[in-house]
All heavy atoms as a GROMACS GRO file, in nm:
protein
  615
    1MET      N    1   0.217  -1.466   0.273
    1MET     CA    2   0.312  -1.355   0.259
    1MET      C    3   0.309  -1.274   0.391
    1MET      O    4   0.197  -1.247   0.434
    1MET     CB    5   0.280  -1.264   0.146
    1MET     CG    6   0.374  -1.140   0.146
    1MET     SD    7   0.325  -1.016   0.016
    1MET     CE    8   0.388  -1.101  -0.121
    2LEU      N    9   0.424  -1.242   0.444
    2LEU     CA   10   0.430  -1.164   0.552
    2LEU      C   11   0.515  -1.039   0.524
    2LEU      O   12   0.629  -1.044   0.468
    2LEU     CB   13   0.510  -1.239   0.668
    2LEU     CG   14   0.552  -1.161   0.797
    2LEU    CD1   15   0.426  -1.114   0.865
    2LEU    CD2   16   0.641  -1.243   0.883
    3VAL      N   17   0.449  -0.925   0.541
    3VAL     CA   18   0.515  -0.799   0.534
    3VAL      C   19   0.532  -0.744   0.674
    3VAL      O   20   0.446  -0.739   0.753
    3VAL     CB   21   0.418  -0.693   0.446
    3VAL    CG1   22   0.483  -0.556   0.444
    3VAL    CG2   23   0.384  -0.753   0.321
    4LYS      N   24   0.661  -0.710   0.703
    4LYS     CA   25   0.693  -0.683   0.849
    4LYS      C   26   0.780  -0.565   0.866
    4LYS      O   27   0.849  -0.529   0.774
    4LYS     CB   28   0.736  -0.806   0.919
    4LYS     CG   29   0.877  -0.848   0.870
    4LYS     CD   30   0.921  -0.978   0.943
    4LYS     CE   31   1.058  -1.027   0.898
    4LYS     NZ   32   1.111  -1.131   0.986
    5HIS      N   33   0.789  -0.514   0.978
    5HIS     CA   34   0.890  -0.407   1.019
    5HIS      C   35   0.880  -0.282   0.934
    5HIS      O   36   0.976  -0.211   0.932
    5HIS     CB   37   1.028  -0.452   1.013
    5HIS     CG   38   1.056  -0.571   1.124
    5HIS    ND1   39   1.035  -0.554   1.251
    5HIS    CD2   40   1.084  -0.705   1.109
    5HIS    CE1   41   1.055  -0.662   1.320
    5HIS    NE2   42   1.096  -0.741   1.232
    6ALA      N   43   0.759  -0.254   0.875
    6ALA     CA   44   0.747  -0.112   0.804
    6ALA      C   45   0.771  -0.001   0.915
    6ALA      O   46   0.722  -0.015   1.023
    6ALA     CB   47   0.620  -0.100   0.750
    7ASP      N   48   0.862   0.092   0.889
    7ASP     CA   49   0.875   0.205   0.971
    7ASP      C   50   0.742   0.273   1.012
    7ASP      O   51   0.702   0.290   1.128
    7ASP     CB   52   0.967   0.325   0.912
    7ASP     CG   53   1.105   0.281   0.916
    7ASP    OD1   54   1.145   0.167   0.984
    7ASP    OD2   55   1.189   0.358   0.878
    8VAL      N   56   0.653   0.285   0.906
    8VAL     CA   57   0.516   0.331   0.939
    8VAL      C   58   0.428   0.244   0.838
    8VAL      O   59   0.462   0.242   0.719
    8VAL     CB   60   0.500   0.487   0.907
    8VAL    CG1   61   0.350   0.531   0.923
    8VAL    CG2   62   0.581   0.564   0.987
    9PHE      N   63   0.332   0.190   0.893
    9PHE     CA   64   0.225   0.117   0.814
    9PHE      C   65   0.094   0.182   0.836
    9PHE      O   66   0.041   0.189   0.938
    9PHE     CB   67   0.232  -0.037   0.879
    9PHE     CG   68   0.134  -0.121   0.783
    9PHE    CD1   69   0.198  -0.203   0.684
    9PHE    CD2   70   0.007  -0.139   0.807
    9PHE    CE1   71   0.118  -0.290   0.596
    9PHE    CE2   72  -0.075  -0.215   0.733
    9PHE     CZ   73  -0.015  -0.285   0.625
   10VAL      N   74   0.037   0.230   0.718
   10VAL     CA   75  -0.094   0.302   0.728
   10VAL      C   76  -0.209   0.214   0.684
   10VAL      O   77  -0.197   0.149   0.581
   10VAL     CB   78  -0.075   0.429   0.632
   10VAL    CG1   79  -0.204   0.501   0.627
   10VAL    CG2   80   0.041   0.515   0.676
   11THR      N   81  -0.312   0.219   0.764
   11THR     CA   82  -0.431   0.154   0.726
   11THR      C   83  -0.533   0.259   0.691
   11THR      O   84  -0.535   0.356   0.744
   11THR     CB   85  -0.475   0.052   0.839
   11THR    OG1   86  -0.518   0.137   0.946
   11THR    CG2   87  -0.372  -0.032   0.894
   12MET      N   88  -0.649   0.205   0.619
   12MET     CA   89  -0.763   0.298   0.582
   12MET      C   90  -0.883   0.244   0.618
   12MET      O   91  -0.980   0.285   0.574
   12MET     CB   92  -0.742   0.340   0.432
   12MET     CG   93  -0.620   0.424   0.402
   12MET     SD   94  -0.601   0.570   0.488
   12MET     CE   95  -0.731   0.669   0.436
   13GLU      N   96  -0.882   0.145   0.717
   13GLU     CA   97  -1.020   0.083   0.753
   13GLU      C   98  -1.080   0.164   0.855
   13GLU      O   99  -1.011   0.215   0.951
   13GLU     CB  100  -1.001  -0.058   0.800
   13GLU     CG  101  -0.962  -0.084   0.933
   13GLU     CD  102  -0.812  -0.069   0.976
   13GLU    OE1  103  -0.766   0.051   0.949
   13GLU    OE2  104  -0.757  -0.148   1.035
   14GLY      N  105  -1.208   0.195   0.850
   14GLY     CA  106  -1.270   0.281   0.956
   14GLY      C  107  -1.194   0.414   0.984
   14GLY      O  108  -1.196   0.502   0.908
   15ALA      N  109  -1.142   0.423   1.101
   15ALA     CA  110  -1.048   0.515   1.126
   15ALA      C  111  -0.920   0.490   1.101
   15ALA      O  112  -0.853   0.395   1.144
   15ALA     CB  113  -1.048   0.549   1.289
   16PRO      N  114  -0.843   0.556   0.999
   16PRO     CA  115  -0.708   0.538   0.957
   16PRO      C  116  -0.614   0.532   1.078
   16PRO      O  117  -0.630   0.594   1.184
   16PRO     CB  118  -0.672   0.643   0.875
   16PRO     CG  119  -0.801   0.702   0.825
   16PRO     CD  120  -0.894   0.683   0.935
   17ARG      N  121  -0.517   0.429   1.060
   17ARG     CA  122  -0.416   0.414   1.179
   17ARG      C  123  -0.279   0.423   1.096
   17ARG      O  124  -0.261   0.387   1.001
   17ARG     CB  125  -0.415   0.275   1.240
   17ARG     CG  126  -0.556   0.255   1.321
   17ARG     CD  127  -0.552   0.123   1.396
   17ARG     NE  128  -0.547   0.013   1.292
   17ARG     CZ  129  -0.520  -0.113   1.324
   17ARG    NH1  130  -0.478  -0.143   1.450
   17ARG    NH2  131  -0.504  -0.212   1.235
   18GLU      N  132  -0.180   0.470   1.194
   18GLU     CA  133  -0.043   0.472   1.148
   18GLU      C  134   0.035   0.381   1.262
   18GLU      O  135   0.038   0.418   1.373
   18GLU     CB  136   0.022   0.612   1.151
   18GLU     CG  137  -0.036   0.692   1.042
   18GLU     CD  138   0.023   0.833   1.034
   18GLU    OE1  139   0.124   0.853   1.109
   18GLU    OE2  140  -0.012   0.918   0.960
   19LEU      N  141   0.079   0.265   1.213
   19LEU     CA  142   0.140   0.179   1.298
   19LEU      C  143   0.282   0.182   1.285
   19LEU      O  144   0.347   0.171   1.159
   19LEU     CB  145   0.088   0.034   1.258
   19LEU     CG  146  -0.060   0.000   1.270
   19LEU    CD1  147  -0.088  -0.144   1.209
   19LEU    CD2  148  -0.107   0.004   1.410
   20ARG      N  149   0.363   0.194   1.392
   20ARG     CA  150   0.508   0.197   1.392
   20ARG      C  151   0.548   0.054   1.405
   20ARG      O  152   0.489  -0.030   1.461
   20ARG     CB  153   0.560   0.281   1.509
   20ARG     CG  154   0.517   0.409   1.512
   20ARG     CD  155   0.563   0.496   1.411
   20ARG     NE  156   0.508   0.637   1.405
   20ARG     CZ  157   0.517   0.717   1.312
   20ARG    NH1  158   0.591   0.694   1.198
   20ARG    NH2  159   0.467   0.832   1.312
   21ASP      N  160   0.649   0.002   1.312
   21ASP     CA  161   0.693  -0.128   1.314
   21ASP      C  162   0.580  -0.220   1.281
   21ASP      O  163   0.564  -0.323   1.350
   21ASP     CB  164   0.766  -0.171   1.436
   21ASP     CG  165   0.840  -0.305   1.432
   21ASP    OD1  166   0.879  -0.347   1.315
   21ASP    OD2  167   0.841  -0.377   1.524
   22GLY      N  168   0.495  -0.180   1.176
   22GLY     CA  169   0.386  -0.268   1.149
   22GLY      C  170   0.394  -0.351   1.022
   22GLY      O  171   0.493  -0.345   0.963
   23GLY      N  172   0.287  -0.426   0.997
   23GLY     CA  173   0.292  -0.503   0.880
   23GLY      C  174   0.155  -0.577   0.866
   23GLY      O  175   0.049  -0.544   0.924
   24LEU      N  176   0.156  -0.680   0.771
   24LEU     CA  177   0.040  -0.752   0.748
   24LEU      C  178   0.076  -0.893   0.705
   24LEU      O  179   0.184  -0.919   0.666
   24LEU     CB  180  -0.051  -0.686   0.646
   24LEU     CG  181   0.006  -0.689   0.494
   24LEU    CD1  182  -0.049  -0.786   0.408
   24LEU    CD2  183  -0.036  -0.546   0.442
   25TYR      N  184  -0.023  -0.986   0.724
   25TYR     CA  185  -0.002  -1.124   0.702
   25TYR      C  186  -0.114  -1.159   0.593
   25TYR      O  187  -0.226  -1.128   0.614
   25TYR     CB  188  -0.013  -1.207   0.808
   25TYR     CG  189   0.004  -1.347   0.799
   25TYR    CD1  190   0.116  -1.403   0.757
   25TYR    CD2  191  -0.104  -1.445   0.799
   25TYR    CE1  192   0.146  -1.538   0.748
   25TYR    CE2  193  -0.088  -1.587   0.783
   25TYR     CZ  194   0.025  -1.622   0.744
   25TYR     OH  195   0.060  -1.766   0.722
   26ILE      N  196  -0.074  -1.222   0.479
   26ILE     CA  197  -0.170  -1.261   0.369
   26ILE      C  198  -0.156  -1.408   0.362
   26ILE      O  199  -0.054  -1.472   0.353
   26ILE     CB  200  -0.133  -1.204   0.240
   26ILE    CG1  201  -0.115  -1.043   0.246
   26ILE    CG2  202  -0.220  -1.238   0.136
   26ILE    CD1  203  -0.058  -0.970   0.131
   27GLU      N  204  -0.284  -1.468   0.342
   27GLU     CA  205  -0.292  -1.618   0.330
   27GLU      C  206  -0.400  -1.637   0.213
   27GLU      O  207  -0.505  -1.585   0.230
   27GLU     CB  208  -0.336  -1.674   0.459
   27GLU     CG  209  -0.308  -1.813   0.481
   27GLU     CD  210  -0.333  -1.870   0.620
   27GLU    OE1  211  -0.459  -1.896   0.646
   27GLU    OE2  212  -0.239  -1.868   0.691
   28ASP      N  213  -0.358  -1.717   0.112
   28ASP     CA  214  -0.459  -1.752   0.012
   28ASP      C  215  -0.516  -1.631  -0.048
   28ASP      O  216  -0.644  -1.618  -0.068
   28ASP     CB  217  -0.570  -1.850   0.073
   28ASP     CG  218  -0.524  -1.974   0.120
   28ASP    OD1  219  -0.414  -2.022   0.057
   28ASP    OD2  220  -0.576  -2.024   0.221
   29ASN      N  221  -0.431  -1.530  -0.081
   29ASN     CA  222  -0.470  -1.410  -0.144
   29ASN      C  223  -0.558  -1.312  -0.074
   29ASN      O  224  -0.635  -1.227  -0.114
   29ASN     CB  225  -0.509  -1.428  -0.281
   29ASN     CG  226  -0.416  -1.474  -0.375
   29ASN    OD1  227  -0.301  -1.434  -0.372
   29ASN    ND2  228  -0.445  -1.574  -0.464
   30ARG      N  229  -0.567  -1.339   0.064
   30ARG     CA  230  -0.652  -1.252   0.156
   30ARG      C  231  -0.567  -1.207   0.275
   30ARG      O  232  -0.489  -1.273   0.326
   30ARG     CB  233  -0.764  -1.341   0.209
   30ARG     CG  234  -0.862  -1.389   0.105
   30ARG     CD  235  -0.989  -1.468   0.149
   30ARG     NE  236  -1.060  -1.370   0.234
   30ARG     CZ  237  -1.132  -1.393   0.339
   30ARG    NH1  238  -1.134  -1.518   0.377
   30ARG    NH2  239  -1.195  -1.298   0.407
   31ILE      N  240  -0.603  -1.069   0.297
   31ILE     CA  241  -0.525  -1.029   0.424
   31ILE      C  242  -0.590  -1.074   0.545
   31ILE      O  243  -0.721  -1.056   0.562
   31ILE     CB  244  -0.540  -0.862   0.423
   31ILE    CG1  245  -0.468  -0.806   0.291
   31ILE    CG2  246  -0.480  -0.808   0.535
   31ILE    CD1  247  -0.489  -0.658   0.269
   32VAL      N  248  -0.519  -1.144   0.614
   32VAL     CA  249  -0.560  -1.214   0.741
   32VAL      C  250  -0.537  -1.136   0.865
   32VAL      O  251  -0.626  -1.133   0.959
   32VAL     CB  252  -0.499  -1.352   0.750
   32VAL    CG1  253  -0.541  -1.428   0.876
   32VAL    CG2  254  -0.528  -1.445   0.636
   33ALA      N  255  -0.433  -1.061   0.877
   33ALA     CA  256  -0.391  -0.991   0.991
   33ALA      C  257  -0.319  -0.859   0.958
   33ALA      O  258  -0.236  -0.864   0.863
   33ALA     CB  259  -0.311  -1.075   1.084
   34VAL      N  260  -0.348  -0.747   1.036
   34VAL     CA  261  -0.283  -0.630   1.023
   34VAL      C  262  -0.256  -0.575   1.157
   34VAL      O  263  -0.339  -0.584   1.244
   34VAL     CB  264  -0.363  -0.524   0.945
   34VAL    CG1  265  -0.288  -0.380   0.951
   34VAL    CG2  266  -0.401  -0.566   0.810
   35GLY      N  267  -0.119  -0.531   1.187
   35GLY     CA  268  -0.092  -0.484   1.317
   35GLY      C  269   0.061  -0.475   1.345
   35GLY      O  270   0.132  -0.475   1.248
   36PRO      N  271   0.099  -0.456   1.454
   36PRO     CA  272   0.239  -0.443   1.493
   36PRO      C  273   0.314  -0.575   1.453
   36PRO      O  274   0.256  -0.687   1.470
   36PRO     CB  275   0.242  -0.431   1.644
   36PRO     CG  276   0.112  -0.370   1.681
   36PRO     CD  277   0.002  -0.426   1.567
   37THR      N  278   0.433  -0.568   1.392
   37THR     CA  279   0.504  -0.689   1.362
   37THR      C  280   0.503  -0.795   1.476
   37THR      O  281   0.493  -0.915   1.451
   37THR     CB  282   0.642  -0.652   1.315
   37THR    OG1  283   0.637  -0.560   1.209
   37THR    CG2  284   0.727  -0.770   1.282
   38ALA      N  285   0.515  -0.766   1.593
   38ALA     CA  286   0.528  -0.860   1.709
   38ALA      C  287   0.409  -0.937   1.717
   38ALA      O  288   0.405  -1.039   1.779
   38ALA     CB  289   0.560  -0.776   1.835
   39GLU      N  290   0.295  -0.883   1.671
   39GLU     CA  291   0.161  -0.946   1.688
   39GLU      C  292   0.120  -1.050   1.570
   39GLU      O  293   0.017  -1.106   1.560
   39GLU     CB  294   0.045  -0.853   1.713
   39GLU     CG  295   0.072  -0.797   1.839
   39GLU     CD  296  -0.031  -0.674   1.875
   39GLU    OE1  297  -0.142  -0.670   1.799
   39GLU    OE2  298  -0.009  -0.597   1.958
   40LEU      N  299   0.207  -1.039   1.456
   40LEU     CA  300   0.181  -1.108   1.335
   40LEU      C  301   0.257  -1.245   1.344
   40LEU      O  302   0.353  -1.263   1.423
   40LEU     CB  303   0.241  -1.038   1.208
   40LEU     CG  304   0.162  -0.897   1.196
   40LEU    CD1  305   0.233  -0.823   1.085
   40LEU    CD2  306   0.004  -0.915   1.163
   41PRO      N  307   0.209  -1.354   1.260
   41PRO     CA  308   0.287  -1.474   1.248
   41PRO      C  309   0.430  -1.431   1.210
   41PRO      O  310   0.457  -1.325   1.149
   41PRO     CB  311   0.219  -1.543   1.129
   41PRO     CG  312   0.078  -1.497   1.136
   41PRO     CD  313   0.083  -1.341   1.177
   42GLN      N  314   0.536  -1.517   1.246
   42GLN     CA  315   0.666  -1.489   1.228
   42GLN      C  316   0.719  -1.561   1.100
   42GLN      O  317   0.831  -1.521   1.070
   42GLN     CB  318   0.739  -1.522   1.361
   42GLN     CG  319   0.701  -1.433   1.478
   42GLN     CD  320   0.719  -1.291   1.450
   42GLN    OE1  321   0.824  -1.235   1.418
   42GLN    NE2  322   0.614  -1.216   1.461
   43THR      N  323   0.650  -1.657   1.048
   43THR     CA  324   0.703  -1.709   0.920
   43THR      C  325   0.584  -1.711   0.812
   43THR      O  326   0.479  -1.699   0.843
   43THR     CB  327   0.739  -1.861   0.956
   43THR    OG1  328   0.624  -1.926   0.994
   43THR    CG2  329   0.853  -1.871   1.062
   44ALA      N  330   0.641  -1.715   0.692
   44ALA     CA  331   0.545  -1.729   0.575
   44ALA      C  332   0.628  -1.770   0.455
   44ALA      O  333   0.746  -1.791   0.467
   44ALA     CB  334   0.489  -1.594   0.546
   45ASP      N  335   0.563  -1.817   0.355
   45ASP     CA  336   0.634  -1.855   0.231
   45ASP      C  337   0.721  -1.750   0.182
   45ASP      O  338   0.833  -1.770   0.126
   45ASP     CB  339   0.536  -1.910   0.122
   45ASP     CG  340   0.467  -2.035   0.158
   45ASP    OD1  341   0.513  -2.109   0.248
   45ASP    OD2  342   0.363  -2.063   0.111
   46GLU      N  343   0.670  -1.637   0.178
   46GLU     CA  344   0.745  -1.504   0.136
   46GLU      C  345   0.737  -1.407   0.246
   46GLU      O  346   0.645  -1.376   0.303
   46GLU     CB  347   0.682  -1.450   0.008
   46GLU     CG  348   0.754  -1.341  -0.046
   46GLU     CD  349   0.693  -1.286  -0.185
   46GLU    OE1  350   0.593  -1.353  -0.228
   46GLU    OE2  351   0.752  -1.193  -0.234
   47VAL      N  352   0.857  -1.347   0.279
   47VAL     CA  353   0.865  -1.254   0.388
   47VAL      C  354   0.927  -1.124   0.325
   47VAL      O  355   1.049  -1.130   0.266
   47VAL     CB  356   0.955  -1.297   0.500
   47VAL    CG1  357   0.961  -1.200   0.613
   47VAL    CG2  358   0.887  -1.432   0.559
   48LEU      N  359   0.863  -1.014   0.344
   48LEU     CA  360   0.916  -0.883   0.302
   48LEU      C  361   0.947  -0.795   0.422
   48LEU      O  362   0.867  -0.765   0.500
   48LEU     CB  363   0.810  -0.805   0.213
   48LEU     CG  364   0.778  -0.868   0.091
   48LEU    CD1  365   0.677  -0.788   0.018
   48LEU    CD2  366   0.893  -0.890  -0.007
   49ASP      N  367   1.082  -0.767   0.446
   49ASP     CA  368   1.120  -0.684   0.556
   49ASP      C  369   1.124  -0.538   0.505
   49ASP      O  370   1.204  -0.507   0.412
   49ASP     CB  371   1.259  -0.725   0.603
   49ASP     CG  372   1.298  -0.656   0.736
   49ASP    OD1  373   1.266  -0.534   0.746
   49ASP    OD2  374   1.349  -0.730   0.806
   50MET      N  375   1.048  -0.448   0.560
   50MET     CA  376   1.010  -0.315   0.510
   50MET      C  377   1.082  -0.205   0.603
   50MET      O  378   1.036  -0.098   0.599
   50MET     CB  379   0.864  -0.298   0.495
   50MET     CG  380   0.794  -0.389   0.408
   50MET     SD  381   0.869  -0.392   0.243
   50MET     CE  382   0.817  -0.248   0.177
   51ARG      N  383   1.186  -0.249   0.667
   51ARG     CA  384   1.262  -0.141   0.750
   51ARG      C  385   1.293  -0.037   0.656
   51ARG      O  386   1.354  -0.056   0.540
   51ARG     CB  387   1.377  -0.213   0.818
   51ARG     CG  388   1.354  -0.303   0.917
   51ARG     CD  389   1.477  -0.374   0.967
   51ARG     NE  390   1.452  -0.515   0.999
   51ARG     CZ  391   1.451  -0.566   1.119
   51ARG    NH1  392   1.438  -0.479   1.220
   51ARG    NH2  393   1.424  -0.695   1.117
   52GLY      N  394   1.286   0.088   0.701
   52GLY     CA  395   1.323   0.203   0.617
   52GLY      C  396   1.212   0.244   0.518
   52GLY      O  397   1.240   0.340   0.432
   53HIS      N  398   1.093   0.174   0.520
   53HIS     CA  399   0.987   0.210   0.424
   53HIS      C  400   0.865   0.243   0.492
   53HIS      O  401   0.836   0.206   0.601
   53HIS     CB  402   0.965   0.087   0.342
   53HIS     CG  403   1.082   0.045   0.245
   53HIS    ND1  404   1.188  -0.019   0.290
   53HIS    CD2  405   1.102   0.080   0.121
   53HIS    CE1  406   1.276  -0.045   0.192
   53HIS    NE2  407   1.233   0.024   0.092
   54LEU      N  408   0.779   0.324   0.422
   54LEU     CA  409   0.653   0.362   0.448
   54LEU      C  410   0.556   0.265   0.366
   54LEU      O  411   0.572   0.251   0.254
   54LEU     CB  412   0.616   0.506   0.423
   54LEU     CG  413   0.483   0.550   0.417
   54LEU    CD1  414   0.419   0.552   0.564
   54LEU    CD2  415   0.471   0.691   0.362
   55VAL      N  416   0.456   0.196   0.422
   55VAL     CA  417   0.356   0.112   0.354
   55VAL      C  418   0.236   0.182   0.361
   55VAL      O  419   0.178   0.197   0.469
   55VAL     CB  420   0.360  -0.021   0.413
   55VAL    CG1  421   0.256  -0.109   0.323
   55VAL    CG2  422   0.493  -0.094   0.399
   56ILE      N  423   0.168   0.207   0.251
   56ILE     CA  424   0.038   0.267   0.234
   56ILE      C  425  -0.057   0.185   0.149
   56ILE      O  426  -0.008   0.116   0.073
   56ILE     CB  427   0.044   0.412   0.194
   56ILE    CG1  428   0.106   0.417   0.044
   56ILE    CG2  429   0.127   0.500   0.276
   56ILE    CD1  430   0.102   0.557  -0.016
   57PRO      N  431  -0.188   0.211   0.169
   57PRO     CA  432  -0.279   0.137   0.084
   57PRO      C  433  -0.253   0.158  -0.062
   57PRO      O  434  -0.230   0.280  -0.099
   57PRO     CB  435  -0.415   0.180   0.134
   57PRO     CG  436  -0.403   0.234   0.268
   57PRO     CD  437  -0.266   0.281   0.268
   58GLY      N  438  -0.280   0.073  -0.153
   58GLY     CA  439  -0.259   0.092  -0.290
   58GLY      C  440  -0.388   0.111  -0.369
   58GLY      O  441  -0.497   0.072  -0.315
   59LEU      N  442  -0.390   0.180  -0.479
   59LEU     CA  443  -0.509   0.176  -0.563
   59LEU      C  444  -0.467   0.133  -0.692
   59LEU      O  445  -0.376   0.167  -0.767
   59LEU     CB  446  -0.551   0.324  -0.572
   59LEU     CG  447  -0.663   0.353  -0.679
   59LEU    CD1  448  -0.790   0.279  -0.626
   59LEU    CD2  449  -0.677   0.503  -0.703
   60ILE      N  450  -0.544   0.020  -0.741
   60ILE     CA  451  -0.519  -0.027  -0.874
   60ILE      C  452  -0.624   0.034  -0.971
   60ILE      O  453  -0.749   0.016  -0.951
   60ILE     CB  454  -0.551  -0.176  -0.870
   60ILE    CG1  455  -0.445  -0.244  -0.775
   60ILE    CG2  456  -0.535  -0.237  -1.021
   60ILE    CD1  457  -0.470  -0.399  -0.760
   61ASN      N  458  -0.576   0.125  -1.057
   61ASN     CA  459  -0.660   0.195  -1.148
   61ASN      C  460  -0.635   0.136  -1.290
   61ASN      O  461  -0.530   0.146  -1.341
   61ASN     CB  462  -0.613   0.350  -1.144
   61ASN     CG  463  -0.694   0.434  -1.234
   61ASN    OD1  464  -0.793   0.389  -1.291
   61ASN    ND2  465  -0.670   0.565  -1.218
   62THR      N  466  -0.730   0.071  -1.339
   62THR     CA  467  -0.730   0.010  -1.462
   62THR      C  468  -0.776   0.108  -1.588
   62THR      O  469  -0.751   0.067  -1.704
   62THR     CB  470  -0.810  -0.113  -1.480
   62THR    OG1  471  -0.941  -0.073  -1.455
   62THR    CG2  472  -0.771  -0.213  -1.377
   63HIS      N  473  -0.817   0.213  -1.553
   63HIS     CA  474  -0.862   0.314  -1.661
   63HIS      C  475  -0.854   0.454  -1.592
   63HIS      O  476  -0.921   0.492  -1.505
   63HIS     CB  477  -1.002   0.285  -1.707
   63HIS     CG  478  -1.051   0.382  -1.811
   63HIS    ND1  479  -1.029   0.352  -1.940
   63HIS    CD2  480  -1.104   0.505  -1.800
   63HIS    CE1  481  -1.083   0.460  -2.012
   63HIS    NE2  482  -1.112   0.547  -1.919
   64HIS      N  483  -0.771   0.536  -1.658
   64HIS     CA  484  -0.757   0.675  -1.616
   64HIS      C  485  -0.724   0.760  -1.742
   64HIS      O  486  -0.673   0.715  -1.841
   64HIS     CB  487  -0.654   0.684  -1.503
   64HIS     CG  488  -0.521   0.656  -1.533
   64HIS    ND1  489  -0.430   0.737  -1.597
   64HIS    CD2  490  -0.447   0.544  -1.517
   64HIS    CE1  491  -0.322   0.684  -1.617
   64HIS    NE2  492  -0.320   0.566  -1.572
   65HIS      N  493  -0.727   0.899  -1.712
   65HIS     CA  494  -0.696   0.996  -1.808
   65HIS      C  495  -0.600   1.096  -1.744
   65HIS      O  496  -0.585   1.209  -1.797
   65HIS     CB  497  -0.817   1.062  -1.868
   65HIS     CG  498  -0.899   0.977  -1.941
   65HIS    ND1  499  -0.903   0.963  -2.082
   65HIS    CD2  500  -1.012   0.892  -1.887
   65HIS    CE1  501  -1.001   0.889  -2.116
   65HIS    NE2  502  -1.067   0.837  -2.005
   66MET      N  503  -0.516   1.046  -1.651
   66MET     CA  504  -0.420   1.128  -1.583
   66MET      C  505  -0.329   1.198  -1.673
   66MET      O  506  -0.288   1.312  -1.655
   66MET     CB  507  -0.344   1.042  -1.478
   66MET     CG  508  -0.261   1.139  -1.390
   66MET     SD  509  -0.172   1.046  -1.263
   66MET     CE  510  -0.258   0.892  -1.225
   67TYR      N  511  -0.284   1.133  -1.787
   67TYR     CA  512  -0.191   1.193  -1.884
   67TYR      C  513  -0.244   1.314  -1.937
   67TYR      O  514  -0.170   1.410  -1.969
   67TYR     CB  515  -0.155   1.093  -1.980
   67TYR     CG  516  -0.262   1.053  -2.076
   67TYR    CD1  517  -0.283   1.133  -2.192
   67TYR    CD2  518  -0.358   0.963  -2.044
   67TYR    CE1  519  -0.398   1.108  -2.275
   67TYR    CE2  520  -0.459   0.931  -2.134
   67TYR     CZ  521  -0.479   1.006  -2.247
   67TYR     OH  522  -0.591   0.984  -2.325
   68GLN      N  523  -0.382   1.320  -1.946
   68GLN     CA  524  -0.441   1.452  -2.010
   68GLN      C  525  -0.415   1.570  -1.926
   68GLN      O  526  -0.419   1.675  -1.984
   68GLN     CB  527  -0.576   1.430  -2.047
   68GLN     CG  528  -0.613   1.322  -2.138
   68GLN     CD  529  -0.754   1.284  -2.154
   68GLN    OE1  530  -0.827   1.279  -2.059
   68GLN    NE2  531  -0.798   1.272  -2.274
   69SER      N  532  -0.397   1.554  -1.798
   69SER     CA  533  -0.369   1.675  -1.718
   69SER      C  534  -0.243   1.737  -1.746
   69SER      O  535  -0.219   1.862  -1.726
   69SER     CB  536  -0.371   1.633  -1.562
   69SER     OG  537  -0.266   1.550  -1.539
   70LEU      N  538  -0.158   1.675  -1.816
   70LEU     CA  539  -0.022   1.732  -1.856
   70LEU      C  540  -0.052   1.831  -1.974
   70LEU      O  541   0.032   1.913  -1.998
   70LEU     CB  542   0.077   1.631  -1.897
   70LEU     CG  543   0.110   1.535  -1.781
   70LEU    CD1  544   0.198   1.421  -1.836
   70LEU    CD2  545   0.178   1.607  -1.672
   71THR      N  546  -0.140   1.817  -2.058
   71THR     CA  547  -0.174   1.901  -2.182
   71THR      C  548  -0.292   1.971  -2.181
   71THR      O  549  -0.333   2.048  -2.272
   71THR     CB  550  -0.174   1.793  -2.304
   71THR    OG1  551  -0.285   1.702  -2.284
   71THR    CG2  552  -0.048   1.714  -2.314
   72ARG      N  553  -0.373   1.965  -2.071
   72ARG     CA  554  -0.509   2.038  -2.074
   72ARG      C  555  -0.493   2.194  -2.083
   72ARG      O  556  -0.593   2.266  -2.132
   72ARG     CB  557  -0.591   2.000  -1.965
   72ARG     CG  558  -0.539   2.051  -1.824
   72ARG     CD  559  -0.642   2.003  -1.714
   72ARG     NE  560  -0.587   2.024  -1.601
   72ARG     CZ  561  -0.601   1.962  -1.477
   72ARG    NH1  562  -0.692   1.865  -1.503
   72ARG    NH2  563  -0.543   1.983  -1.363
   73ALA      N  564  -0.379   2.251  -2.048
   73ALA     CA  565  -0.361   2.402  -2.066
   73ALA      C  566  -0.298   2.428  -2.191
   73ALA      O  567  -0.265   2.544  -2.219
   73ALA     CB  568  -0.288   2.445  -1.938
   74ILE      N  569  -0.266   2.346  -2.283
   74ILE     CA  570  -0.211   2.369  -2.404
   74ILE      C  571  -0.310   2.367  -2.520
   74ILE      O  572  -0.354   2.252  -2.554
   74ILE     CB  573  -0.100   2.266  -2.431
   74ILE    CG1  574   0.017   2.261  -2.318
   74ILE    CG2  575  -0.025   2.296  -2.568
   74ILE    CD1  576   0.115   2.161  -2.325
   75PRO      N  577  -0.353   2.482  -2.577
   75PRO     CA  578  -0.465   2.495  -2.667
   75PRO      C  579  -0.439   2.386  -2.787
   75PRO      O  580  -0.541   2.326  -2.838
   75PRO     CB  581  -0.446   2.631  -2.713
   75PRO     CG  582  -0.400   2.710  -2.600
   75PRO     CD  583  -0.300   2.610  -2.543
   76ALA      N  584  -0.316   2.368  -2.843
   76ALA     CA  585  -0.308   2.276  -2.955
   76ALA      C  586  -0.339   2.141  -2.924
   76ALA      O  587  -0.369   2.058  -3.013
   76ALA     CB  588  -0.173   2.292  -3.004
   77ALA      N  589  -0.324   2.106  -2.798
   77ALA     CA  590  -0.347   1.962  -2.759
   77ALA      C  591  -0.487   1.944  -2.708
   77ALA      O  592  -0.535   1.813  -2.697
   77ALA     CB  593  -0.246   1.924  -2.655
   78GLN      N  594  -0.566   2.036  -2.673
   78GLN     CA  595  -0.694   2.023  -2.615
   78GLN      C  596  -0.796   1.955  -2.707
   78GLN      O  597  -0.882   1.874  -2.667
   78GLN     CB  598  -0.756   2.148  -2.573
   78GLN     CG  599  -0.690   2.216  -2.458
   78GLN     CD  600  -0.733   2.360  -2.418
   78GLN    OE1  601  -0.806   2.430  -2.507
   78GLN    NE2  602  -0.689   2.410  -2.303
   79ASN      N  603  -0.786   1.980  -2.826
   79ASN     CA  604  -0.886   1.908  -2.928
   79ASN      C  605  -0.815   1.807  -3.011
   79ASN      O  606  -0.870   1.766  -3.127
   79ASN     CB  607  -0.950   2.017  -3.014
   79ASN     CG  608  -1.042   2.109  -2.917
   79ASN    OD1  609  -1.105   2.049  -2.828
   79ASN    ND2  610  -1.038   2.232  -2.939
   80ALA      N  611  -0.705   1.766  -2.979
   80ALA     CA  612  -0.629   1.658  -3.069
   80ALA      C  613  -0.663   1.539  -3.028
   80ALA      O  614  -0.705   1.496  -2.928
   80ALA     CB  615  -0.474   1.697  -3.047
   0.00000   0.00000   0.00000
């Protein structure tokens, strides 16, 4: 997979970087290259053109209680 031409591509390795016209190349479910689009392979089985988008690292959270923050200040919901 090739993700290319993101207006801003943010990395979080070591010192975070903001790459203009950046992207990444994925091969066999592994990120192989990150950088400016011009320095990445130009073809892939799947290509995502991210012009007009910001690409940031994702977090996969399989367990959270975020919904509880909506009700924590409501006494009737605190012990329900």
